[in-house]
N, C-alpha and C positions, 0 to 999 in steps of 0.2 A: 376684588380678589378673584384670580382665575382658578381653574380647577387643578393647577399644578402647585398651588400653595396650600399650606395647612396652618391652622391656628393653634398655638400652644399657650401655655400659661404665661410664658415670658415674652411672647410676641409672634410675629409671622415668620415662618421659615420658608424660604423659596426652594422648591425642589427642581431638579434639572428638567428643562423643557425639552421634550422629545423632538420638537420642531426646530430646535436651534441648529442651523446649518453649519455653523463653525465647528461644532463638536463632531460632525460626521465627515468633515473634509479629510481626505487622505492625500498626502503630498504625491506629486506625479512619480518621483523616484521610488517611493514606497509601493505605489500601485504597480509600477513596472516590475519591481522585484517580486511582488506577489504573483503577478501573471507568469513571470519566468519560472518561479518555484512551482506553480501549479502545472505548467507544461512539462517541467522536468519530472514531476511525479507521474504525470500521464505517460510520458515516454518510458520511465522506469517500470511502470506497471505493465505496459505493452510488451516490453522486453521480457519481463517475468512470465507473462502469458505465453509468449513465443517459446521460451525455454521449457516451460512445463508441457506445452504441446509436443515439442520435440522429444522430451523424455517419455511421454505417454506413447508416442508412435514407436519409439525404439523398444520400449517394454513390450508392446503388442507384437512387434516383429519377432523379438526373442522368444516370446511365449509360444509362438507357432512352431519353434524347433522342438525336436524330440529330446528326451532326457539324455540320451547318449551323446548327442551333439553338444548340448549345453555342458555336460560333464567334460567333454574334450576341450571346451573353451574355459573351463574352470569356474563355471557358474552353477549354483544350485537353483532349481526352479523357484524355490521360495525366496531367493535373494536376487531375482531379476531386476526389480526396480532399484534396489540398492546398488547393484552393479552398474546400471545405466546412469544413475544419479551421481555416484561417488567414485566409480571405478571398480574394477574386479578385485583388486587387492586391498580394498578398504576394510579396516577392522575397527570395531568399537573399542575405545579405551586403549 
């Protein structure tokens, strides 16, 4: 009896063997799809980071303007990031 088996009242029960290579095999098409999916996720995350960096840079640039110039543009100082992210005319609800 190996260490992957256990003895019960009714008999020996075979547990899954962690060294069984057939249970760990992944078909090439599935592996390729997994790799493609991972790279898509990486590209999507990099695009997200690029967009957020652009938003942050634009918000910093707008924050350097004085209140009068921001008011002429139709932006309140407290809503700079919202204006950069969603547009100046964005309204909740």
